[in-house]
C-alpha positions, 0 to 999 in steps of 0.5 A, spaced: 867 551 304 865 554 297 858 557 296 853 554 293 852 555 285 846 559 284 839 555 282 839 554 274 832 555 271 832 550 265 826 554 262 829 560 261 835 558 256 830 554 251 826 561 251 832 565 250 834 561 244 827 560 241 827 568 241 834 568 238 832 563 233 825 566 231 828 573 230 834 571 226 829 567 222 825 573 220 832 577 220 835 573 215 829 571 210 827 578 210 834 581 209 835 577 203 830 581 200 835 587 200 838 584 193 831 585 190 831 592 192 838 594 190 836 591 183 830 595 182 833 601 185 839 600 179 833 599 174 830 606 176 836 610 175 839 610 182 846 610 183 849 604 187 851 610 192 843 613 192 841 606 193 845 604 199 843 611 202 836 609 202 837 603 205 841 606 211 837 612 212 830 610 210 830 602 212 823 601 211 822 596 205 815 598 202 817 605 202 823 604 199 820 600 193 814 605 193 819 610 192 824 607 186 818 604 183 814 611 182 821 614 180 822 608 175 815 610 172 817 617 170 813 620 176 814 626 180 820 626 185 815 629 190 809 625 189 814 619 189 816 621 196 809 623 198 807 615 197 813 613 200 812 617 206 805 615 207 807 608 207 812 609 212 807 613 217 805 606 220 812 605 223 810 611 228 804 607 230 808 601 232 813 606 235 807 608 240 806 601 242 813 599 242 816 605 247 812 602 253 813 595 252 821 596 251 822 601 256 828 604 253 831 610 256 830 617 252 838 617 250 837 610 246 830 611 243 832 615 237 837 609 235 831 604 237 826 608 233 830 607 226 829 599 227 821 600 228 819 596 222 814 591 221 818 585 222 821 588 229 814 590 231 812 583 230 817 579 233 817 584 239 810 584 240 810 576 240 814 576 246 811 574 253 816 579 257 820 585 257 827 582 257 825 577 251 821 583 247 828 587 248 832 581 245 827 579 240 827 587 237 835 587 238 836 581 234 831 582 229 833 589 228 841 588 228 840 582 223 835 585 218 839 592 218 846 589 217 843 584 211 838 588 208 844 593 207 849 588 204 844 585 200 842 592 197 849 593 195 850 587 192 844 587 188 845 594 186 852 592 184 850 586 180 844 590 176 850 595 174 854 589 171 848 586 168 846 592 165 838 593 163 834 589 168 828 589 164 831 585 159 832 580 165 826 581 168 829 583 174 824 589 175 819 585 177 823 582 183 821 587 188 814 586 187 814 579 187 818 579 194 813 583 197 807 579 194 810 573 197 811 576 204 804 579 204 800 572 202 801 568 208 799 574 212 792 575 209 788 570 214 781 574 215 776 576 210 777 583 212 785 583 210 783 579 204 778 584 202 783 590 203 788 587 199 784 585 193 780 592 193 787 595 194 790 592 188 783 593 184 784 601 185 791 601 183 790 597 177 784 602 175 788 608 177 795 606 174 793 609 167 790 615 169 794 618 175 801 620 175 806 615 178 806 615 185 799 617 186 795 610 185 799 608 191 796 613 195 789 612 192 790 604 193 791 606 201 784 608 201 782 600 201 783 600 208 778 605 211 773 603 206 773 596 208 773 598 216 767 602 214 764 597 211 765 592 216 763 597 222 756 598 218 755 591 217 756 589 224 751 595 226 746 592 221 746 585 224 746 588 231 740 592 229 736 586 226 737 582 232 732 582 238 734 585 244 734 581 251 729 585 253 724 584 247 726 576 247 724 576 255 717 580 254 716 575 248 717 569 252 712 572 257 707 574 253 707 567 249 706 564 256 701 568 258 697 566 252 
């Protein structure tokens, strides 16, 4: 007599397929931006090999664009690298959160750390359990890493064939991609204020400071907005009457 088939849980299949669908959507959409990086890197004077090495070894788009943008503007390589490093430090904070959530063994963590970026963190943190989180992280990281590197190669080769990217306006492709990605994410007043202040600081300091330095100055927008929000919240709390004062005032009014 054959043993009974194991029970099927229909709810798990749609969840798994939904995680894969969302992860692939993010990986493909953002991975195509590697083409813009390849073009920008070639326009900044990097060879195809150098552009591909950056995508393979650094693999964090904002830092890569910041580095080649500063180099293209004639900035000091050390200043350019400092700006790129500063932008990349946010991934370390993502890693602290994802480490406990994913629960990978110590031998796997160094390899997984290379894929800890904005997109993989967003997909992973959106999952309800560890199994789904691991699936989302793996599919997003694999698809994005593969496509980003392939499109970087295609962009760098294409830019070499085209010649001067500024003639075609392709030097603006990288910034345009990131503005398009950032715009829909600015949902709160604090986020919009941070982006606006960062843009103002960048535009003001761009003609005054060496290439690469304005990025570091613009990063001060985040703590400035947080400080202003905190001070505004404390002011509102201080102006509002406490519960005890309200109760005492009510009693006094009743007695009169």
